[in-house]
N, C-alpha and C positions, 0 to 999 in steps of 0.2 A: 755217244749219247745223242739223242735227237729230241727236238722240241718243236712245237708249232704254236702259232698265234693267229686267231681269226679276228680281224678287226672290223668293227661296225661303229656307226655313229648315229646322230640324230637325222642326218640327211642321207644322201645317196652314196657317200664315200664308204668303201669297204675294201678288204683285202685279206690275203693269206700270206704269212711269212713262215718259212721253215728254217730251222737252225740245225746244224750238225757239227759235231766235234768228236774227233777220234779218241783223243786222250785229254787230260787236264792241261797238258803243256802244248797241245797243238792249237792252231788258229781255229776260230769259230767261223764256220761258213754260213752265210745268211743269203737266202734266196726268197724273193717275194714278188707278188703281183697285186696291183691295186686298180680300182676303177671308181668312177663317180667323183673324181677330183676336178677342181678347176684347173685349166691349163697353166703350166708353169711349175716352179719349184716349191716344194713343201718340206719343212723341217720334219725330221724323222728321228725319234729318240726313245730310249727305254727310260721309263719313269720309275720312281722308287717303290711304289706300292701296286699290288695287283687288285686294287679296290675300285670297283665300278658302281658302288652304291649310289653315287651322284654323277653317273655318266663318266666321262673322261676326266672331269675336274678332280675327282677323288683319288686320282693316281699319284698325286703329290708332285714333287719337283723331279728334275732329271736325276737318274741314278748316279750318285756321285760319292762313293765310299772313300775316295782319296781326297775329298774336299778341295778340288782344283777348280780353276776357272773353266768356263765353257770354251769349246774349240771345235775344230774340224776333226773328222774321223782320222785323218792322216797325222794330226798333231800329237807330239809326245806328251804334252800337257793338255788334258781335256777331262770332261766328265766321262766315266766309264760308259754311260748311256748315250753319248753323242755319236750319232750315225750320219750327220750331214743332211743332205737333201735327196729326195726322189724327185724326178721331173715327169710331170704328166703332159702328154701330148694334147692336141686339140680334141681328141676323142675322150679325154679324161682318164686315160689309162697310163699306168707307170709300172716299171719293173725295177728290181734291184738284184744284184748278184755280186757278192764280194766276200772277202774274209777279213776278220778283225783279230788282232792280237791282244787287245786289252779286255774285251768282253769275254765271258765264258759261260759254260753250262755247269761249271764246277767251282767250289770254293767261295771265297769272299766276293768275287766279281761275278757270281752266278746271276743270270737274268731270269731263271726259273721262278715263276710266281709273281713276276713284276709286269707292269703294263707297257706295251709298245704303243706309241702314240704318233699319229700323223697330224701335223699342224696345218693351219690355213695358209700360212705364208712361208716365204723363203727364210731359211736359217742363215744369218749373216756370219756364222762360224766364229763368233766372238770378236770379229774384226770390224763391226759396223759403227762403233763409236756411240751407239745408243745406250741409254742407261741400263737396258736389259740385255745388251750384247754379251756380257760376261757371265750371265746367269742362264738365259734361255735362248740366246741367239736371235732374240727379237722376232721369233717366228709366228707369233700370233696365237689365235685360239686353237682348240683341239677339235679336229673334224672326224677323227675315227681312232678307236683304240681297242685293245684286246689284251687278255692275260696270256702270258707265255707259259705253256704247260708242257710237261714231258710227253713225248710221242713214242709210239711203238718203234723199236729198232728193227732193222731187217734181220 
């Protein structure tokens, strides 16, 4: 199965992320490109709702069906929607290319119909000691988002 997300925001930040997964039990492959970001790291998460009626703020909290604390993408205990950070260069561009074993396009961990959000600041991966570290990674406001939709398969 394949999915795609086109991210936009109030400013110049935008991007396209493609998802692919061969079977419900295989890892989810995520590839994306972004532009218009401020240089540096930006938190990158799937949020619970595909609702953009109030811009990116109506997307809700991080997608967390297991009710765990926030963490890094590599952590065994984390929100399903936690994807860590993307890093923008001095030109405002960033890319990502990785696989994830917790997130899926199938079943109860499916991200189809949910919002993918890029945040203004760096995600501390739940380890920053800030009051928001264990819920949001203290990654700041939302600069771009988009709804993840089913894409045409080859």
